[in-house]
C-alpha positions in Angstrom: 17.9 1.2 -55.5 15.7 4.4 -56.9 14.2 5.9 -54.1 10.1 6.0 -55.2 8.6 9.8 -54.9 5.4 10.2 -52.9 2.6 11.3 -54.5 1.5 15.1 -53.3 -1.5 15.4 -55.0 -3.4 13.6 -51.3 -2.1 16.4 -49.5 -3.3 19.6 -51.5 -6.1 18.2 -51.5 -6.7 17.8 -48.2 -5.6 21.7 -48.0 -8.3 22.9 -50.8 -10.8 20.5 -48.6 -9.9 22.5 -45.3 -9.9 25.7 -47.3 -13.7 24.4 -48.8 -15.2 24.0 -45.0 -13.6 27.4 -44.0 -15.7 29.0 -46.3 -18.7 26.8 -45.6 -18.2 27.9 -41.9 -18.1 31.6 -43.1 -21.2 31.2 -45.0 -23.2 29.1 -42.5 -22.5 31.5 -39.3 -23.6 34.6 -41.7 -26.9 32.8 -42.7 -27.5 31.8 -38.5 -28.0 36.0 -38.1 -29.6 36.0 -41.6 -27.3 38.4 -42.7 -28.0 39.5 -46.8 -24.7 39.9 -49.0 -24.5 42.8 -50.9 -21.3 42.4 -53.2 -23.0 44.9 -55.8 -22.5 47.6 -53.0 -18.7 47.3 -53.1 -17.5 48.5 -56.6 -18.6 52.2 -56.0 -16.3 52.4 -53.2 -13.0 51.2 -55.8 -14.1 53.7 -57.9 -17.5 55.5 -59.0 -18.8 58.0 -61.7 -18.6 61.5 -60.2 -21.0 63.9 -61.7 -19.9 67.5 -61.6 -22.7 70.0 -62.1 -21.9 72.9 -65.2 -23.7 76.1 -64.6 -24.3 79.2 -66.4 -21.9 82.4 -65.9 -24.7 85.1 -66.6 -28.0 85.2 -67.7 -28.0 84.1 -71.1 -30.1 81.8 -74.0 -29.5 78.7 -75.0 -28.6 78.8 -78.7 -27.0 75.5 -79.7 -27.4 72.3 -78.8 -24.7 70.1 -80.6 -24.9 66.1 -79.8 -21.4 64.7 -79.5 -21.7 61.2 -78.8 -22.9 60.8 -75.3 -22.4 64.1 -74.4 -23.9 67.4 -75.8 -21.8 70.6 -76.4 -24.6 73.6 -75.4 -23.4 76.8 -76.5 -24.8 79.8 -74.3 -25.5 83.6 -75.2 -25.7 86.3 -73.1 -27.3 89.9 -73.8 -23.4 91.5 -74.5 -23.3 88.2 -77.3 -20.9 86.7 -75.0 -20.3 82.8 -76.2 -19.9 79.9 -72.9 -19.9 76.4 -74.2 -20.9 73.6 -71.8 -19.7 70.4 -72.5 -22.4 67.5 -70.6 -24.4 64.3 -70.4 -27.2 64.0 -72.9 -29.7 62.3 -70.2 -28.8 65.4 -67.5 -29.3 68.3 -70.3 -31.9 70.5 -68.4 -32.9 72.8 -71.3 -34.0 72.5 -74.6 -32.7 75.5 -77.4 -33.8 79.1 -77.2 -34.6 78.6 -73.2 -33.8 81.3 -71.1 -30.8 80.6 -68.7 -30.5 82.3 -65.6 -27.2 82.9 -63.9 -26.0 79.7 -61.7 -28.5 77.5 -63.6 -26.8 74.1 -63.7 -27.2 73.3 -67.2 -26.6 69.8 -67.1 -24.1 67.7 -65.4 -20.5 66.3 -66.8 -19.6 62.2 -65.5 -15.9 60.7 -65.2 -14.8 57.8 -63.4 -12.9 59.0 -60.1 -11.2 56.9 -57.1 -13.5 55.8 -54.4 -12.7 55.9 -50.5 -11.0 52.8 -50.6 -8.7 53.5 -53.6 -8.0 56.7 -51.7 -7.3 54.9 -48.3 -5.0 52.1 -50.2 -3.1 54.8 -51.9 -2.4 56.6 -47.7 -1.3 53.0 -46.8 0.6 52.9 -48.9 2.7 55.8 -49.4 2.7 56.1 -45.8 4.4 52.6 -45.4 6.3 53.6 -48.0 7.8 56.6 -46.3 8.1 55.7 -42.8 9.6 51.9 -43.8 12.3 53.9 -45.6 12.8 56.4 -43.0 12.9 53.6 -40.2 15.2 51.5 -42.1 18.2 54.5 -42.1 17.3 55.1 -38.1 17.4 51.4 -37.4 20.5 50.5 -39.7 22.3 53.8 -37.8 20.6 52.9 -34.2 21.6 49.2 -34.7 25.3 49.7 -35.8 25.7 52.8 -32.1 24.1 49.4 -30.1 27.7 47.9 -31.5 30.0 50.7 -30.5 32.3 51.4 -27.9 31.6 54.8 -27.3 29.3 55.4 -23.8 26.8 58.2 -25.3 26.3 56.4 -28.3 25.8 53.1 -26.9 23.8 54.2 -24.0 21.2 56.8 -25.7 20.7 54.4 -28.5 19.6 51.3 -26.1 17.6 54.4 -24.1 15.5 54.4 -27.7 15.4 50.6 -28.3 14.0 49.8 -25.0 11.3 52.6 -24.9 10.0 52.5 -28.2 9.8 48.6 -27.8 8.5 48.6 -24.2 5.2 50.7 -25.3 2.6 50.4 -27.4 2.4 51.9 -30.5 -0.8 53.7 -30.3 0.5 55.3 -27.4 3.6 56.5 -28.8 0.9 57.7 -32.1 -0.9 59.9 -29.4 2.2 61.4 -27.6 4.0 62.2 -30.8 0.6 63.9 -32.2 -1.0 65.4 -29.1 2.1 66.5 -27.5 5.4 67.4 -29.5 3.0 67.8 -33.0 1.3 70.1 -30.8 4.2 71.7 -29.5 6.1 71.6 -32.9 3.2 72.3 -35.3 3.4 69.6 -37.0 0.6 68.0 -39.6 -1.0 64.6 -38.8 0.7 62.7 -41.9 4.0 64.0 -40.7 3.4 62.8 -37.2 1.8 59.3 -38.1 4.6 58.7 -40.7 7.0 59.8 -37.9 5.5 58.0 -34.9 6.1 54.8 -37.4 9.6 55.2 -38.6 10.6 55.7 -35.2 9.0 51.9 -34.2 10.2 50.8 -36.7 13.5 51.8 -36.7 13.9 50.5 -32.9 13.0 46.9 -34.1 15.2 47.4 -37.5 18.0 48.2 -35.0 17.9 45.4 -32.6 17.7 43.1 -36.5 20.8 45.1 -37.8 22.7 44.2 -34.1 22.2 40.6 -33.8 22.9 40.4 -37.6 26.4 42.1 -37.5 26.7 40.1 -33.9 26.4 36.8 -36.3 29.1 37.3 -37.9 32.3 35.5 -36.9 34.7 37.7 -35.4 37.3 36.7 -37.3 35.7 38.1 -40.8 36.3 41.8 -39.5 39.9 40.7 -37.9 40.7 39.5 -41.5 39.7 42.6 -43.2 41.6 44.4 -40.4 44.4 42.8 -41.6 44.0 43.7 -45.5 44.4 47.3 -44.4 40.6 47.9 -44.0 39.8 50.7 -41.2 36.9 50.0 -38.8 34.3 51.9 -41.1 35.2 50.2 -44.2 35.1 46.7 -42.8 32.1 46.9 -41.6 30.5 48.8 -45.2 32.4 46.0 -47.2 32.9 42.9 -45.3 30.4 42.6 -42.2 27.5 44.5 -43.5 27.2 42.4 -46.5 27.0 39.2 -45.0 25.1 40.4 -42.3 22.1 41.2 -44.3 21.6 37.9 -46.1 20.8 36.8 -42.6 18.9 39.7 -41.4 16.5 39.9 -44.7 14.1 37.3 -43.7 13.5 39.3 -40.3 13.6 42.4 -41.7 10.9 41.4 -44.6 8.4 40.6 -41.4 9.3 43.8 -39.8 8.3 45.7 -42.6 5.0 43.6 -43.5 4.2 44.6 -40.0 4.4 48.2 -40.6 1.7 47.9 -43.3 -0.4 46.0 -40.9 0.6 49.0 -38.1 -0.6 51.5 -40.3 -4.2 51.3 -39.6 -3.1 52.8 -36.1 -3.2 56.1 -37.6 -6.9 56.4 -38.3 -6.8 57.5 -34.4 -5.3 60.6 -35.4 -7.9 61.2 -38.1 -5.9 59.9 -40.7 -8.1 58.3 -43.7 -6.1 55.1 -44.6 -6.9 51.6 -45.8 -8.7 50.4 -42.8 -10.5 54.1 -41.8 -11.7 54.3 -45.2 -13.4 50.6 -44.6 -15.1 51.9 -41.5 -16.6 54.7 -43.3 -17.8 53.0 -46.3 -19.4 50.6 -43.7 -21.3 53.5 -42.5 -23.1 54.3 -46.0 -23.3 51.0 -47.3 -23.9 48.5 -44.5 -22.1 46.0 -46.0 -20.3 44.8 -43.1 -18.7 41.4 -43.9 -18.2 42.7 -47.6 -16.2 45.8 -46.6 -13.7 44.4 -44.4 -13.1 41.2 -46.9 -12.1 43.5 -49.1 -9.9 45.6 -46.4 -8.2 42.5 -45.5 -7.6 41.2 -49.3 -6.2 44.9 -49.9 -3.6 44.4 -47.2 -3.0 40.5 -48.8 -2.6 42.4 -52.0 0.8 44.7 -50.8 2.3 42.1 -48.1 2.0 38.7 -50.5 4.0 40.4 -52.9 6.4 41.7 -49.9 7.1 38.5 -49.0 7.6 36.8 -52.4 9.9 39.7 -53.2 11.8 38.6 -50.1 11.8 35.2 -50.5 13.0 35.8 -54.2 15.9 38.0 -52.9 17.0 35.6 -50.2 17.1 32.5 -52.3 19.5 34.6 -55.4 22.0 35.7 -52.3 21.7 32.3 -50.9 23.6 31.1 -54.1 26.1 33.9 -53.9 28.0 32.3 -50.9 
């Protein structure tokens, strides 16, 4: 007897209804405090048209003005016959032909698109996450293997590092690293922030690697050694590839947490995404709009990471 397939659309409809109710609840909550939504103020914090003043180098006279689309080319001639050609926006031109221009006078402005504070904050979050994640992965792999080492010194030092880092808050570690170690070694705030995040991530990656390696059956290592591989070759070619498949989900979760943890480096004056959002709020007074945009940008970073990790996990699972 064929098994009938249950319809799933009612459950998807229920999911959509719950999301709709959450949205209505947020809107109703803001209406209770008489909040006025101003989404039109948000785009300028992603990209805006910057104005660059164009000034006269010397005391001169406007010899010629030529139109070039939305801009105009202004030719200035000084008493010695030297020319200065400036390109400015036509609606910003301050002089007419044959007008005298003093040295340093603003003839007009050039407009060009520039990245806003939220765009720069997003870029800072991305490169800090990438660098600290890569360094943390290397530290974690080395430390995790040291935790499994039979050498007492390597085992004890790696255990001490892991327990110290996991037993103290990341915020405290950032403060210690920047104000103490950074001051002694004269480190920049960016270097100190990346180093603190990398050491923090490395401790958790070490435990993930240790658990993944220990989950592989002991017979795998014994079989590799019987084939003539030494301990290092056995770990590299047999144990670690199998362990990687098992530790991929927790590793992905750790790196997603790292992206969110970068918000803490704002305490040492690094303008990442969260700090950029706070600064945008002080000038726009659009509290809810900016924070919703900041949350959406973190999702834009983390959702692809989660999706890529899931796809890689499925592909590795098919190879078993």
